[in-house]
N, C-alpha and C positions, 0 to 999 in steps of 0.2 A: 263260618264260611268257606277254608279252604275244601274242606268235606263236597259241601254244596257244590263248587265248582268242580268238583273231583265225579260227583255223580250225574254233575250235566256233560262232560266231557266223553265218560264211560257211554252215556246216552246216545250222543251225537256219533261214536264210533257205531256203535251199535246200527244207527240208521242207515249209514254208510255202507253196512256190511251185511243189511239184513237181504236174503234175495229177492227179487222183481220179477215179475211176470209180464212177458210179451214189449221189453225195453229194449229198444235200439239205441245205441247211440245219437242218429238224426233225431230221436224223439226230446234228445235233452236240448232244452231253449241255450243254452251255451255252446253245445257243439254243431258247429255247421257242417254242411255235406260235402263242403270243399275241404272240411278239417283232414290234415296230411294224417292223423293219425285217426280215423273215424275206422278204417277196416281193425284196427286190436283192438279198439277201446269197445267195439261193438261182440267183438270175440271174447271179449274178456264180459260183457255183461250177461251175454246171452249161455255161459255156461256158469255164471251165477259167484263169479268169482271177485269181480266187482262189480258195486251197485252206485245208482244215485242218492241224491237225496231229496228231500222233501219241494215243492213246485218246478220237479222236474227239472232241476241242476245237475250238473256233473260234477260241476267245478274241478275243469281241467288243470285249472292253475294251481289248484291248491297244493300243498305238501302233504307230502306219504309219511305217517308216523311209523316208526319201528313196530309196534303193535298192529298196525293196520298191515304192513307190510308179513309179518309171522302169519297173522290169518290168512289173507292171499295167497302166500305161499304155501300153507298148509292146503286150503283149498285144489289149489293148482297141483299139487302134486300125488293129493289124496293120504296125506302122511297120518299116519294110529294116534289118536288121541286118549285111548282108553289104555289107562296105567303107565301113563308116562312117567320117565324117570325126572325129579325136582332139580333142574340145575343150579337151585340154591341165589338165583338172584335176589339181593337184598332189597327192591323194588317190585319185586313180582312175587308174593306170598301165592299160596295154592287160594286163597279166597281171591285171585284177582279175576277179574272177568275172563280175558283172555291168553289166563294161565297154562291151557291144555295147550292152542297154539305156542305159544313163547317156548316152552319146553319140547314139543314135537319139534321145533326147527332148529331149538339147541340139539338131540339128541339127535339129529337128521345130519349135524355137522356143518348146519350152514349157517351158524351163529356162535359165537366164540363163548367159552366160558369168561366168566370176569362177575367182579360182587355186584353191578347194577346193570340191566338193560338196557335202562333210557328208556319205557315204552313209550312216552308222548314224546321224545325226540324226533326231530327230521331224519332223513333216511338222505344221503348224499348220492349223487350219481357215482361217486366211487364206490360206496359201499354196495350200491347194487350191483354193479358190477362183480364183486368179490361173491353177495350172496348167490348171483347166478350161476355164476361158475361152477359153486360148489355144490346146487343143488341138481345141475343139471350134467355135472360133468364134463364140462364142454375143454375141446382141447383147441390149442391156436393150432391154424393150422400156418398161417404166415403173417412175419411182423409186418405191423400195422405202425400209422408215425401221426401222433397227435403233437401237437407244439408245446402243451403245456403237461405233457404226461411224460416223466423219466422214470429210471430205478428210483431215485427217491421220493417219487408219487407212493401214497399207500395203493398198495392193490393195481400196481403199475401193470402185471404178469397180468390179470386177469382182466383190466379194461383190455389192453391188447387182444387178448383171446376171445373177448363177447365180438371185440370189433371184424377178428378176421372170420367169424362166424357170422356176419355181415346183422349183428343183432343194433348193431349202434353204428354210426356215423360221425364224420366233423363235424363242427359247427364252419359257417363258411370262414371263419379268421384261421382254421384249421385244428382248433381246439377242441378239449373233449369237457372242461370245465367238471373236473374230477369232484372239486368241494361244493359245485352248488345244490341246493336243496332238492330233492327229486318231487315233481311234480306228479297229480294222480295221472295224467295223462301220459308222460313220460315213464313213470312208471306202467302204467296198460302195457304201452307199448315196449318196452324191454321184454317183459315178462310174456304177453301174447307171442312175441317171433322166439323167444326160448320154447314155448311150449311148441310152436307149431315149426320148428326148423325140421326139415327134411335135405339127406345127400340127396334124393334122386337124381337117378340116372335118364336123363331126357333125350338122349341121341335115339335115333332110330336104330334097332340091333343089326349090325350088318352081315348077320348071316338070315337074313330072310330078305324077300323081297316082298312088296308092301302095293295095295292098291286101292287110291283114293276115288270118293265121286267130288269131283271140284267143279263148283260153280264159279264162273270166270265173271266179274263184275264189267269188266272189258267189252266182252261182244253177247254177254245174255245168253252163254252158250254152258251146258253142260255136259264137262268131259270124265272118261273114266282112266284114271290114269295109274301107269305102273312105275313105282319108285324103285329101281336096282342098284345096289354099291356096285361104285366102280372103284377107287380107290382113295388113298390119304395124301392130299398133295403137301405134306410137312405141318397142315395147320389144320384143313380144314377134312373132314366127310365130303365128299362128291358123290352126289349121286343124279345118274341119270333118267331124265322123265320122259314117258312116251306113251302118248294117248292110243290107248289099245283099238280105237275106233279105224283109226285114219295111219297108226303107227308112223305119225308124225312128233319128232324130237321136240320136245320143251328148252328151256334153260335150265342147268343141270339146280340143284340144289346145293347149298354148301351149309354145311352143318357144325359148328365147334363147340368144345367143351374141353377149356384147358385147365379144369378144375379150380379156379377162378371167375371165370366167364362163360357165358351161353349166349351163341349167337346161331340164326339161323336166317336164309334166303337163299336170293337166286341170285346166278353167274352167266356172264357171256361174254368169252372172248375171254377167262380168265381176270374179267374186272367184278371183283364181288361186291354186291351191296345184302347188306343185311337188316332186315325188317324188323328183326327185334334183336338186342344184345342187352344183358342185363347179369351184374353179379351172381356168385354162388357162397354159399349154400343157399336153397330156397327157404324164405319164410314170408310170411303174409303181410301184407303193409306195400308202400309203394317202394318200390327196389328201384325203381328209376325215376327221377324228378326233370318235370321242364326246362328246368334251370341247371342242369348238369352240361356239363360238355363234355365233347367226346365225340364216339361215333353219329349218336341222333340227337338231334334238339327239338324242342318243342313237345318231347314227347312223354307220358306218365304213363311208368307201368306199376302197376299193383298184384299182386298174389292176393285174392280172394280168399283161397283155400288152400291146404296140402292135403284133405284131407274127403275130399269133394266125390262126388259120382256123375258120371254119364252113362249115356248110350248112345254108341255109334256103333253103326253095322249090324243091330241087332246084338251087339253083345252088352251089358252091365259091367262098367267098369268102377272099382272101388281106389277110396286115397287117390284121388287126382288132386292135377295141381292144377289150379284154375287160375290163368292170368288175364286181368284186364287190362287194354291196351287206349286210351284217351289221348288226342290232340290237343294242343290249343290253339290250334288255327281251326277245328272244326266241332261238331256235335257226335260225331262217329264214336261208336265202340269197336274193338275189334275181342273177340273172346278166345283164348288156345286151352284145349285140354292135355295133359299131357300124361301121361301114366309111365313110372317108373320100369326101365328094360325095354320100352315098347316106341316112348317117344310120342309125337301128337298124334291124335287121335279123334280129333274134331277141332274146328274152327270156324267161328260165326263174325260177322260183319251186320252189326248189328242185331237183328234177330234172322239173317238171313244165316243157314249154311253153307260155309264156303269148300270146306273139305270137310271129308267122312272117311274116316279109315271103315272100308269093305272087309277086306281079308288080308294075311299075310300068310304067307309058303315060304317053308326052308329050301335056301336056294340051296 
């Protein structure tokens, strides 16, 4: 009977790991379009790293086992599974269905040596922080705070490290819940964010002048605008904006990037209004939620890609940061396209092009 159950478990694990073609998170019956983790789930599904179950189910609240995590980390990192060294886990013989993947993550230093691997045991949120930090060699940038994580917590350094890299955030009560078993949805979120983590510079390059085509939603006119760097006011890079047809000055643009946050907006009479404001570094998924307090309320900002493509001003750009902004008060969607070292190259309001970078010249 135990052997039958073991075979059944292996078959079930195989089903949820077999790559499925043309599947997206929204096609799963139990993952809705408004799920805040749908971007990350989609990413892993499209990459063939995680997959669904029969009957179009994803089972986002099912717990991830250590064996499943080993398989998916092996896929995500492209680890070598040929000629792997046997880690000598007593419960993972060379005949085990996922011996190669378990050995691969051990050989990579992601999982520790031990008498047993416990392949069918669940993986806690704290454990996932440890393996992610090891897998991606993440560095802590600034100490984060969780109400239930102290120096006595297993993996406390790794938990703070993934938090400082914007891979995880607090629960509403300020906790991390390190001992909570990790669900498939949260596993997808953690892994997809780590895989897409980007430290791209979203600011305009102050050594260049920028020429944009701009469509005004207020007066329905299109302008050709020149952006010239003016100064830094000890907080923001300040850019003057001139309409090249009339030589009329527009409100100045303020750009902020202080290592932990990015913001952009217009300023008039030194009064700053940030149109967008979010935490760094960038990774896919929701990075600002409508329930968050602070500079902007009612706004959800989602990074749709960190390796996207876009065409602007006759130029094809790769490795583009694609941000989507929605408001709880309307159905309008703003889409921003940023390129590392250049800044904003295109902006859409619904399907209308609002800004498009036409040219930039060294000043």
